[in-house]
Every structure is written in C-alpha cells, then in structure tokens.
C-alpha positions in Angstrom: 130.6 176.6 138.4 130.8 175.8 142.1 127.2 175.2 142.4 127.1 173.0 139.3 130.1 171.2 140.9 128.0 170.6 144.2 125.3 168.8 142.1 127.9 166.4 141.3 128.7 167.5 137.8 132.2 167.9 136.2 132.4 171.4 135.0 135.5 170.4 132.8 133.7 167.4 131.1 132.3 168.8 128.0 130.1 165.8 127.7 128.4 166.6 131.2 128.6 170.4 131.3 128.4 172.3 128.1 129.2 176.3 128.4 127.8 178.6 126.0 125.6 176.1 124.8 124.0 177.0 121.4 120.5 177.0 121.1 119.1 178.5 118.0 115.6 180.3 118.4 113.6 180.7 115.0 115.3 182.6 112.5 118.0 183.8 115.1 121.1 181.4 115.0 124.0 181.0 117.3 122.0 181.7 120.3 123.7 180.7 123.4 122.9 179.9 126.8 125.4 180.0 129.7 125.4 176.5 130.7 123.7 173.2 129.6 123.8 170.1 131.7 123.7 166.9 129.8 122.7 163.3 130.9 122.7 160.6 128.2 123.9 163.0 125.8 120.8 165.2 125.8 120.5 168.6 127.7 118.5 168.1 131.0 119.1 171.4 132.7 119.8 174.9 131.1 121.2 177.5 133.2 121.1 181.1 132.8 123.4 183.2 134.9 123.2 187.0 135.5 125.0 189.6 137.7 124.7 189.2 141.4 122.7 192.3 142.0 120.3 192.1 139.1 116.7 191.6 139.3 116.0 187.8 138.1 112.3 188.8 137.3 113.3 190.7 134.1 115.3 188.0 132.7 113.0 184.7 133.0 111.7 185.5 129.4 115.3 184.9 127.8 115.5 181.4 129.8 111.9 180.7 128.7 112.9 181.2 124.8 116.0 179.0 125.2 113.6 176.4 127.0 111.0 176.3 124.2 113.6 175.0 121.5 115.5 172.5 123.9 114.8 169.2 125.1 115.6 170.3 128.4 113.2 169.2 131.1 114.4 171.9 133.6 115.6 175.5 133.5 117.6 177.3 136.0 117.8 181.1 136.5 120.5 182.5 138.9 122.4 185.5 139.9 124.5 183.5 142.2 122.4 184.1 145.0 118.7 183.6 144.3 118.2 180.2 142.3 114.9 179.5 140.4 114.1 176.1 138.8 111.4 176.1 136.3 109.9 173.2 134.2 106.9 172.8 131.9 104.2 171.7 134.7 101.4 173.6 132.9 101.8 173.2 129.2 104.3 170.7 127.7 107.6 172.0 126.0 106.7 175.5 127.3 108.3 176.7 130.5 106.2 177.6 133.2 105.9 181.4 134.2 106.4 180.7 137.7 109.4 178.4 139.3 108.5 175.5 141.1 111.8 175.9 143.5 113.1 178.9 144.4 115.8 180.0 147.4 118.5 182.1 148.6 121.5 180.5 148.9 122.5 182.5 151.9 119.2 181.6 153.7 118.7 178.1 152.4 116.2 176.0 154.4 116.5 172.6 155.1 113.4 171.7 153.0 114.8 173.4 150.1 118.3 171.3 150.4 116.1 168.2 150.5 114.5 169.3 146.9 117.8 170.6 145.7 119.4 166.7 146.4 117.0 165.4 143.7 119.1 167.4 141.0 122.4 165.6 142.2 123.8 163.5 139.5 124.1 160.4 141.5 120.2 160.2 142.1 118.9 162.6 139.3 115.5 161.4 137.8 113.7 163.9 135.9 110.3 162.2 135.8 110.5 161.6 139.6 111.5 165.6 140.1 108.6 166.5 137.6 105.9 164.4 139.8 107.0 166.1 142.9 107.5 169.6 141.3 103.9 170.3 140.7 102.9 169.8 144.5 106.0 171.8 145.5 105.1 174.7 143.0 101.4 174.9 144.2 102.5 174.6 147.9 104.9 177.4 147.4 102.2 179.6 145.9 99.8 178.7 148.4 102.5 179.4 151.4 103.1 182.8 149.5 99.5 183.9 149.4 99.2 182.9 153.0 101.9 184.9 154.1 100.9 188.0 152.2 97.4 187.7 153.7 98.8 187.6 157.2 101.1 190.5 156.5 98.8 192.5 154.2 95.5 191.2 154.5 92.8 191.5 151.7 89.1 192.6 152.2 88.0 189.2 151.0 90.2 187.8 153.6 88.9 189.8 156.3 84.8 189.2 155.1 85.6 185.4 155.1 86.4 185.3 158.8 83.9 187.7 159.6 80.9 185.5 158.3 82.2 182.7 160.2 81.7 184.4 163.4 79.0 187.3 162.8 75.5 186.0 163.1 74.0 188.9 160.8 74.8 190.3 157.4 78.6 191.8 157.2 78.0 195.4 156.3 80.8 197.8 155.2 80.7 199.2 158.8 80.9 195.5 160.4 83.6 194.6 158.1 85.8 197.6 159.1 85.3 196.6 162.9 86.3 193.2 162.0 89.4 194.4 160.2 90.8 195.9 163.2 89.9 192.5 165.3 91.3 190.3 162.6 94.6 192.2 162.5 94.9 192.0 166.6 93.9 188.2 166.3 96.6 187.5 163.8 99.3 189.4 165.5 98.3 187.5 168.8 98.4 184.1 167.1 101.8 184.7 165.5 103.0 185.8 169.0 101.6 182.7 170.4 103.2 180.6 167.9 106.5 182.1 168.5 106.0 181.7 172.5 105.3 178.2 171.9 108.1 177.4 169.5 110.6 179.1 172.2 109.0 177.3 175.1 109.7 174.0 173.0 113.0 174.9 171.8 114.0 175.9 175.5 112.6 173.0 177.0 114.5 170.7 174.5 117.9 172.6 175.4 117.1 172.1 179.2 116.7 168.1 178.6 119.8 168.1 176.5 121.6 170.2 179.1 120.3 167.8 181.9 121.3 164.9 179.9 125.0 166.5 179.4 124.9 167.3 183.1 124.2 163.6 184.1 126.7 162.2 181.8 129.4 164.8 183.0 128.6 163.9 186.6 129.1 160.3 186.1 132.4 160.9 184.5 133.5 163.1 187.3 132.4 160.3 189.7 134.5 157.8 187.7 137.4 160.3 187.7 137.2 160.9 191.4 137.3 157.3 191.9 140.7 157.0 190.3 142.0 160.1 192.1 144.4 159.2 195.0 146.0 162.2 197.2 149.4 161.2 198.3 151.0 161.8 201.6 153.5 163.7 199.5 151.1 166.0 197.7 149.6 166.8 201.3 152.8 167.6 202.9 153.8 170.0 199.9 150.1 171.6 200.2 151.0 172.2 204.0 154.5 173.9 202.8 152.6 176.4 200.6 150.1 177.0 203.2 152.9 177.8 205.6 154.7 180.0 203.4 151.4 182.1 202.4 149.9 182.2 205.7 152.2 185.1 206.3 150.3 186.9 204.0 146.6 185.7 204.3 144.5 183.2 206.5 145.4 179.8 206.1 141.6 178.8 205.8 141.9 180.7 202.4 144.0 178.1 200.9 142.9 175.1 199.8 143.8 172.0 197.4 141.9 170.2 194.4 143.5 167.1 193.3 143.0 165.5 189.9 144.4 162.4 188.0 147.5 164.2 186.7 148.3 167.1 189.0 147.3 168.5 192.2 146.3 172.2 192.2 146.4 174.6 195.1 143.6 177.3 195.0 143.0 180.7 196.5 139.3 180.9 198.0 138.7 177.2 196.7 138.3 179.1 193.3 139.5 177.1 190.2 140.2 180.2 188.3 142.6 181.4 190.9 145.2 178.6 190.9 148.1 179.5 193.0 150.2 176.6 192.1 150.2 172.8 190.8 152.2 169.6 191.9 153.2 167.1 189.3 154.3 164.1 191.6 152.9 161.3 189.8 155.7 160.7 187.4 159.4 159.8 187.5 160.0 163.3 188.2 158.4 165.9 190.3 157.5 169.4 189.1 156.3 172.6 191.1 154.2 174.5 188.5 153.2 178.1 188.3 151.0 179.7 185.7 151.8 182.8 183.6 149.5 185.6 182.7 148.4 183.7 179.8 147.4 180.7 182.2 150.2 178.6 180.7 152.2 176.2 182.8 155.8 177.0 184.0 157.3 173.8 184.9 160.2 173.7 187.7 161.8 170.2 188.4 162.4 169.7 191.9 164.2 166.8 193.7 162.3 167.1 196.9 159.3 169.0 198.1 161.5 171.1 200.5 162.8 172.8 197.3 159.1 174.5 197.3 160.4 177.1 200.1 162.9 178.4 197.4 159.7 179.7 195.6 158.4 181.9 198.4 158.7 185.3 196.7 157.3 184.0 193.4 154.3 182.4 195.5 153.8 185.8 197.3 153.8 187.6 194.0 151.1 185.2 192.7 149.1 186.0 195.6 149.3 189.7 195.0 148.0 189.2 191.5 145.1 186.8 192.6 143.9 189.3 195.4 143.4 192.3 193.2 
C-alpha cells in the first residue's frame, strides 16, 4: 500500500485502487487479485502480492491468468522487496513470460527509478510506457546475458573471441588454451574498469574538495578582515599568561581571535582551549569549557577578576597536558 501511494494513487479511494479485485477466469467465478489500479474507470495495473521470503518465479503464472481476462495493460508481481512489471509486448492480451522492469527496492538504481516514475499517476501514459518497455525489456535481457557470460562464460563465447585473434582453425586444444586466456582477460578488463572508475571518482572528489577549500579560504579571509583584537583582550591574554607561566613556558600559551570571542590556546592547538573571552558585548564574560566542551560563562566586571580563576586555570592546564 505505501508503494502504491508513492505512485500517487489513493489506496482508500475505491475508484482508484480496488483491493481483492474480482477477475473471473473461465469457469472459475469470484477469482480475486490483490489490487487493481484504475484509470478512467478501467483497470490499468494488476498487483499480485506475496510473502516477502517467497520466490516470485513460482507465482507469475497466477498473475498471467488474471492478466489474460482483464483489460489491464500492466501486471505487477511483488513480495514487497522484489518488484516485477509485466506487459503484453510479445502477444497482445497475453502477459509476457519475462518482466520488462524488475528491481530490488533495497538496491534500486537511478535508471530504475526513472522507469518507475512513468507509472506515477500524474504522468501515467500506458502507450508511452509500452513504447519504451520493449527496448527496456530486451536491453535488460542482453545485459543479463552479458553478465552471465562474464561470470560464467560459455564455450561459444570463448570460440567467438578465439576466432578473432587466432589465425588458424580453432581446435579443442586451442579452445582450451584460449579459455584460460579469456578468463584472465575478462578479469583484467573488469579490474581496469573499476580502477578507472575509482580514479575518476577520486579526481572529482579532489576537485570538489579544492573548490570547497577555496570557498572556505575566501570566507576565512573575509572573517579575518572583520576581526579586531582589542587592547582589553590583549591585556586579558597577558593576565592568563602571567598566571600559567608558573606551570609552563609562556611561549606555549597563545591566543586566536574570532568575531565573537578570543580564545586562549595551549600549544596553538584549537582542540586545547584554555579559556575564552567574550568582551564584545555590553557585558564581559570569562569562559571555561567543561568535559563535554560546553561553555561555562562567568560574568566579570573587570579583567583583573581573571586572577580569581587561577586555580581553575591550573586544573584546565593539567587536564590539557595529559
């Protein structure tokens, strides 16, 4: 039902979606199919649903019987994971043995999504789908054959290529020799394709990363132009430095100014923040960071009050030095 809704149909509108649609088959009356999707008062898509772990190949005959006595142009057989779309591309009013569109919804590909879009209620056009379904069906079949030949090549496949490169008669012994060569060639070709794809992908990632870095650097330049380190911030930095030089060398203490605050760092490491000053507003704040890197703000009236936090600064320094 969610899948049918994704296609734009109202599953609770009996004019659009009919559950347990009655489709009489010959002498059998009252035969029902799980869902029928209607358009212009006519069934257009018959949907047969099975349990998620059932093999759909043993159930396509059931959908075929329903399709034969219906005016629907498309049949959908699904277990909720695998979706198979059928039509009558070979013989009119007789459902094809093979689906023209099949996908696993957990591994659906972009090109399959594009084909699935054609079934959306807003753009549904049966004739247009049929016109492209034939090409799609045979393209998929050819792709499957090619994939099978690559993974498990047939003797005919080996013989075809052996004739292209071997100047004399291809005997059984020659074919056996070329069988091993072909397997190696296929493996090398696939490996080269993967390598080329990876190189292309990495190259694109590098280009994108360079663009992002360039944008970030430009932004940093803009931000830096807006930053002004005040005399008061410098004096506060010297107070912190004076306090901590009792424990460590003063050259290990530095500051890094930002638009909203000035940070005092250990070893010029942004991950080793000793404290921060918020002096740009109406009130002054001397800020420490807790174990979760959350700010603990302490309002001060003058920068001399920083001396009152000497013990706290010593504890922070000890933690950062571990």
